[in-house]
PAMARFI-870813 format. One record per residue (C-alpha): x, y, z. Coordinates in pm, whole numbers, plus 32768, in hexadecimal, padded with zeros to 4 digits. Layout:
! residues N
XYZ
...
//
This chain:
! residues 572
80097FF7800B
805C81947FAE
7FEE827780CA
7FE983957FBB
7F0784437ED3
7F40844D7D53
7E7C85917D29
7F3686877E1C
7EE787187F89
7E5588747F2D
7D9789038058
7C5989757FB3
7B1C89D48080
7A1689ED7F77
78C989B88040
778E8A7D7F7A
76CA8B8F800E
757E8B2080BB
74308B417FF8
73C98C96801D
72568CA98105
71458D5980DD
71368E8581BE
701C8F39825E
701F909782C1
6F9691018412
6EE192528428
6F469345852C
6E2B93F085F2
6EBF953D866E
6E1C966E8737
6E5D97C286DC
6E9698E387E7
6D7499DD883A
6C5698F28872
6BAA99CF8961
6B999AE1885F
6B159A08876B
6A229966882F
69AF9ACC887A
694A9B2386C9
689199B786C0
67B49A3B87F2
67739B7E8757
672E9AE085EC
663C99D48682
657E9AF68760
65749BCB8605
64BF9A8F8551
63DA9A1E8661
63529BA38672
631A9BAE851C
62589A49853C
61889ADB8625
614D9C088581
60E49B798441
605D9A468487
601C99DD82FA
619C998B82F1
613D98638392
607E97CE826D
61EE97DF81B1
62C1975F82B7
62CF95EE825F
62F4966B80E4
6421973F8185
64A99621823A
64C49530811B
655196298049
6660966A811D
66A79515815D
66C994DA7FDE
67C695E57FB5
686A954E80DA
688993EE8090
68D694427F2D
6A4194CF7FA0
6A7993BD8091
6A3E92857FDD
68FA9202801B
67C291977F57
6671921D7FA5
6548915B7F04
63CA91577F63
630990247FDA
61A690288030
61A3918B8082
62FF914E8163
643691EF8127
656B90E780FA
66B59149813F
67CD903380C8
6952906780C9
69E490AB7F62
6ADB8F997F2B
6C2990217EF0
6CB68FFF7D61
6D018EAC7CF0
6CB58E0C7E1B
6B4E8D557D61
6B258C627C3A
6A7B8D2A7B3E
6B248C847A0C
6A018BFC795D
69508D65798C
6A688E1178CA
6A4F8CC177D2
68F08CFB7789
69528E6D7725
6A838E087660
6A0F8CE2757F
695D8DB8747D
6AB38E677435
6B7B8D307425
6A918C9D7344
6AC78DB6725B
6C1F8DA07252
6C298C287204
6D0A8C2570DB
6D138D83706F
6E6F8DC27122
6FC58D207104
6FC78C2A7217
70CD8C787340
71708AEB72EC
72128B7B71A2
72CC8C7C723C
72ED8C37739C
74428C607406
753A8DA373C6
76578CF872FC
77218E457327
774E8DEF74AF
77EA8C947446
79508CA074CC
79C18B567466
79DF8A5B7583
7A3B88EE756C
7A5787CB764C
7BA887777687
7BA686AD77D9
7C92858D774B
7D7F869376CD
7D95871D7858
7DAB85F3790C
7F1F851F791B
7F3283D378B5
801C830C798C
801C81B77A20
7F6B81957B52
802581477C94
7FB380367D5A
7E79807E7E09
7E5C80FD7F69
7CF0802E7FA5
7BC27FF97F28
7ACB81237F52
792B80BF7F5A
781981AC7F3B
76A181A17F51
75E782917E66
748B832E7EB5
737E83CD7DFA
731383E67C84
73B783ED7B74
74A484FF7B75
74BC85037CF5
7552838B7CA8
764284497BA4
76D5853A7C5F
773784397D82
77CB83897C72
78A084697BEC
78F485147D39
797783A87D98
7A5E83887C7A
7AEB84AE7CBF
7B2C846B7E2B
7BA1832C7DE9
7CA883CD7D15
7D0E84C47E32
7D4F83B87F12
7DB082A87E1A
7CE181A77E5C
7C19808C7D9A
7AA580F37D88
79D47FF07D71
788B801B7C83
778380E47D6F
765680487E10
754C80E37DE6
744581257EF7
72A580EC7EB7
722182467EF7
70CD82487F94
705B83837E7C
70F182F97D84
70B9818F7DC6
71CE80EC7CB5
72707FAE7CF4
73457FCC7BA9
74C97F887C0E
75D980547B42
76067F767A2E
746E7F7179E1
74A280D77981
7624813C7954
76F780637866
77F57FDE7964
78E77F4E7899
7929808877C8
7931815E790A
7A6080907977
7AFC808B7849
7AE781F67836
7B9D82527960
7C72813B7960
7DBC822A7934
7D4582FD7A5D
7C84823A7B69
7C8180C97BB4
7AF7806B7B9B
7A817F027BF9
79347E687BC0
79247DCF7D3B
7A007D9D7E83
7AFC7C7D7E57
7AA77B167F0A
7BE47B4A7FD5
7B9A7C9E8038
7A2E7C648071
7A877B24817A
7B3C7C218258
79F57CC2829C
793E7B7C82E3
78B27B93817B
77E17CA281C9
78217DF8815B
77627EAC8279
783A7E318353
796A7F1D826F
797080758365
789D816482F0
792C82B882FE
785F83EF8340
78B285178257
783B86588256
77A086E78126
787387BA8040
79A6873C80E4
7AFD87A88059
7BF886D37FC7
7CEF87208106
7BF0869C81E2
7BFD85408112
7D6885378126
7D9785858283
7C4A84A0831D
7BDE83AB8217
7D52832E8149
7DBF82EC82C1
7C90820382EC
7CC2817181B4
7E20812E81D4
7DE480828319
7CB27F9F82DB
7CE47F78813F
7B757FCC80E8
7AA780DE814A
79088151811A
785882628116
76DF8246810D
763B82F480B6
771883D37FBA
768684EC7F4B
7722865D7F38
782E85C9800D
792086B07F26
797588227F09
793188CB7DCA
7A7189757DCC
7B6B88807DEF
7CFA88977D07
7CE688817B8D
7D5886F67B70
7C4E86847C69
7B6B87527B95
7BEC86BF7A46
7B7E85517AEC
7A3085E17B45
79F2867979A2
7A798504794F
7994843F79F2
787A84F679B5
789085917825
7917846C77B8
795083037890
77BD831F78FA
76E182A677CF
758B81FC77D5
7570809577BE
75417FF2765B
73B37FB0767D
7395811076F3
748D81987628
73C681007501
72578154754E
72DD82A27594
737D82E57446
72528290739D
717F8365744B
7262848673F3
72338414726E
70D9841572A1
70CA85777324
71BA85F8721D
70CE855A711B
6FB485DC71D7
703F873B717C
708687717003
6FFB88C26FFA
70D2893670D6
7206887C7043
7209877C715D
720A8862725A
712C8832739F
70E988D47503
712D87EB763B
706088357786
70D0879B78CA
6F8387C57972
6F6D87957B1B
6DED878E7B30
6DE7861A7BAD
6D1385F67CEC
6E3A85CD7DFA
6EDF87067D55
6D9388057D6B
6D8087717EC1
6EE687CA7F4E
6ECA891E7EB5
6DAD89567F9E
6D018A307E8D
6B748A487E49
6B0F8A737CCF
69888A617C9B
690E89057D1F
686989C37E49
685B88C87F6F
686887787EC5
69BB87C47E49
6A1688317FD0
699B86EB8033
6A7686287F4D
6BAB86E47F82
6BA686BA80EC
6B6D854680AB
6C8B85407FBA
6D8286288091
6D1984F581BA
6D5683DB80EA
6EB384508048
6F3585238173
6E9B849E829F
6E4A85CE839F
6F6A86AA8318
6E6787BB828F
6D80879283F8
6E9187BB84E7
6E6888E085F4
6ECB8A318573
6EB489D78403
6DFF8AD48349
6DA48AAD81E9
6D488BCA8111
6CFA8B997FA2
6CCF8CF47F55
6E1E8D617F97
6ED58C057F18
6E2D8C827DCF
6E958DE27DF0
700A8D4D7E2E
6FFB8C7E7D1B
6FEB8B477DB6
6EBB8AAC7D02
6ED889AC7BF4
6E628A4D7A9A
6D2789867A38
6CFE892478BD
6C268A4D7865
6D288B4F7900
6E478ABD7822
6D788AAF7703
6D408C167726
6E818C597754
6EE18BBC7622
6DCA8C617527
6E478DC675E0
6FB78D70757E
6F5A8D1373F3
6F218BBF73F0
6E1B8B62730C
6D218A4B72FB
6DD4899D71F3
6EF0894C72FD
6F578817738D
6F4987CF74E7
6FF286D075A7
6F6786C3770E
704486247817
6F8285BB794E
6EFF84BB7A39
6DAC847F7A7C
6CE086037A67
6C11863E7B85
6A96864F7AFC
6B4486107976
69F5861378C8
69968785795C
6ACD88157957
6B808789782B
6A5387F87746
6AC7895D7711
6C1E891176A7
6BB7882C75E4
6AD78925752D
6BEA8A057520
6CCA8919747D
6C08880C73C1
6D5D87567375
6D9086F474C3
6E5785B6753D
6EBF85057679
6F82839976A4
6E2183007688
6DD8838F7524
6F07839A74B6
6F6882077500
6E8680EE74EF
6DF38031762C
6EC07EFF75C9
6FEC7FF575B2
6FBA808E772C
6F607F3577BB
70BE7ED57821
70FF804978BE
6F82803A795B
6FB580807AF5
711680E37AE8
70EF825F7AD5
727B82887AB3
727F81B37973
7162829F78ED
720383D7796A
732D837578B2
7258836F776E
71D084B3779E
733B854277FB
73A384B176B0
7293855175ED
72CB86A076B7
741786B07660
73E2868F74E1
72E0879674BF
7324892C7425
72A489A8755A
728A89137699
718589C677C5
71B089937911
709989F37A1C
7110898A7B71
725189467B99
730387F27C4C
73E887007BDB
737C86C77A83
7368880579D6
74B588727AA7
757D872479F7
74C6877078C0
753688D278A6
76A5888578E3
7660876877DF
75E2883476BC
7703893676FC
77F4883276E8
7786879975A9
7713891074F1
784689DC7515
78028A5A7656
76938AB77621
75A48A36770D
74928A8F761F
739C8A72772F
72698B437774
72818B8978E6
71308C7A7959
712B8D6F7A61
70138CEB7B30
6FFA8E007C1E
6FB78EE17B00
6EC08DEF7A58
6DF08DCF7BA0
6DAA8F357B68
6D588F4E7A24
6C7E8DFD7A41
6BC78EAD7B49
6B5E8FC57A77
6A168F6279BA
6A2190CF78FB
6B7990AB7853
6B6190BB76E4
6BF18FE875D5
6CFD91047576
6D81913176B4
6D718FD37735
6E5E8F8675E4
6F4B907E764E
6F9D8FF4777D
6FA88EB87707
70B68EFC75EE
716D8FD876E2
719F8E7877D3
71F58DA87692
73008EAB762E
73798E9977AC
73AB8D1E77A1
74608D3B7651
754B8E187714
755C8D197835
75D68C0E775A
77278C4B776C
778A8C5D78E1
78B78BFD7982
78C58B247ACF
79018C047BEE
79C58B7D7D23
78838B2E7DC6
77DE8A707C7A
77DA89317C25
789A88B67B14
778287D67AA4
76B288E97A28
77C989CD79BE
78E389117936
79AA8A4D78B7
7AF08A637909
7AF4893E79AD
7A7C883078AD
7AB3890F7778
7BA289E876B7
7B8D8B1C7607
7BD58B48747F
7C508C967410
7C3E8CC1728C
7D918D98721F
7DD68E2A70BB
7EFF8D796FD5
7FCB8E426EF0
7F0C8DCF6DBB
7DBC8E3B6E50
7D378D086EC1
7CD28CC87046
7D788BC77146
7CE78B26726F
7DA88B12739E
7D3E8A6674CD
7D7C8AE47633
7D8B89EB772B
7C768A047840
7D848A4D7961
7E128B6B78B1
7CDC8C2078BC
//
C-alpha cells in the first residue's frame, strides 16, 4: 500500500453558500410627540360635527351614504376590496400582486390573439439564438488530464448513491474524483432504493458499466465488485465495512486528513449515503477527473440508449416544418412536486385535501411540525411554484413559438393531466411525450423504473434545439451543463424569471402586445445567460467552462485566412 495521493494536497474550502430564504419584514409602530395637542384638535372637530348635525337634522339622512363613500375611498388606498351582498358591505383584504393563480383568466383573454398570429409570423425556433455571441468553446477533458500508469491502490472505496437519476449521477462523479484523490480503487456504486423514486435498478441497468470502467482506466481504478478475499475479511458482509460520516461539501484536505488514514489502516472504507460530499471548488486535477466521469465516462446502458436515439429520430422527423428542430420542456407538475411546493392553484378544497394526503404519504409529518407555516401566496410571489402546462404554453407563444412548433414534454405523471395538459395541447398541437413517441411494447421494460424513464427524457431533451426548464433541480442543472459541453459553451436553454411571471399571470387585464414584449425580453435574457463561466461556488456539472472546456481563438494569417488556436482551460 502507498499512503499518498496522486492528485495533490491543495487546501481548498469550497462550501457553497446557504440557500436564500424568504424574509418577512416587520411593521414598526411608533408614537409621535404632542399627543395631547392632537387629541384636543380631534375633540374640537368632533364637537363641530355634532353641533352641525343637531342644528340640521336632515344631514342624518345622508350619514350612511357619507360613511360608505368614505370607507370606499379609504379601502381603495390600503388594498382592500369592498363589495355589497344582500345590502351588507363586505370587505376583503386584497392579496398582494403575484400571489394568486389567475393564469386561466389571462389565457382566456390572450388566446384570440394567439390564434390570430398562428402561422403568420416567423417561428422563433428558426432564429432562436444569437450566433454573434458564440465564443468557440470546445471539450478538452482528455487533453487536460495526464495519462500515466496508475500506482498501487491504497484500498477500496465504496459509496452508496441515493435519489433520482441525476442525484445518482452527481454521487458517481464525485466518488470518481475522491477515488482519484485518495489513489483508491472505486467499487461500482450501490444504488439506494429511494422512498420517493422507488426504482430498484442497479448501476448496469441504467449506465454502460463496461464503458465506464474502460473510459476511466488511465485515471482511476474501477472494479465491478469487492474482491472475495477482501470481503472475507469483513465476514462476507459489506455492511461490516466501516461507514465514515463525512460532512456535506467537504474539501479535498478533509479527505486526505480524515479518510485516507482509515483507508490505509483498513484496506476498505464506505461512505453511505454519498450525496453532495465533495466541495465545488477543488484543485484543477480533481476537477478534471469530475469532467471525465460526467461528460465522457457515463453513458446510458445499451437498451436505454437504443430506444432514446429512436425517440430523438422520431422527434426530428416530426419537426420537418422547422428543419428538424424541436423544443423540449422539463415540466415539474407531478403530484409530489405540487404537494412539496405548498402552492395553491385552482382546485379549491379538493386540491388542498389531495395535497395534504400526498405530503403525508411521501414526507410523513414534515409539513405538520410545530411552527411550520405554509404560505402559498408568498411561495408564488417568490417564484417557487411549479409552472403549470398552461403557463409554459403561454410563455412560449409569447416568445414567438407558433403552433407548428414540435414540443417534447419530459415529465412524470402530471397532476390531473386531462385538465392541465389540455390548454398546452391547444396551443401546441404537435406535442409529444415518451408515451406518445414510443410504443407500449418499447416502454414495457422501463415501466416502474423512474431513473430509466428519466434517462429517455434526458436524451431527447439533450438533443433539442431549445430546452425549457421550469422548476430547477438536478435534471435541468445537469442537462444545461451537458448542453454547454456539446454546443460550444451555450446552454441553448430558456430559464424563465418566475417572480416576474407570477406578476404577469396575476394580471387578467394585460394586453397581448405588453405580454409579448415581456416574454421576448425574457427570451433575450436567457440567450445572454447561455454562456456562463463557473463561479467559485458553482458546479461544473452545470457550468463546465473553464474546467472541462477550452476556448478557441481565431487569428488572421499572412494570406488573410483565419486559423484556430485553442487555449487550455487552465490558462483562462
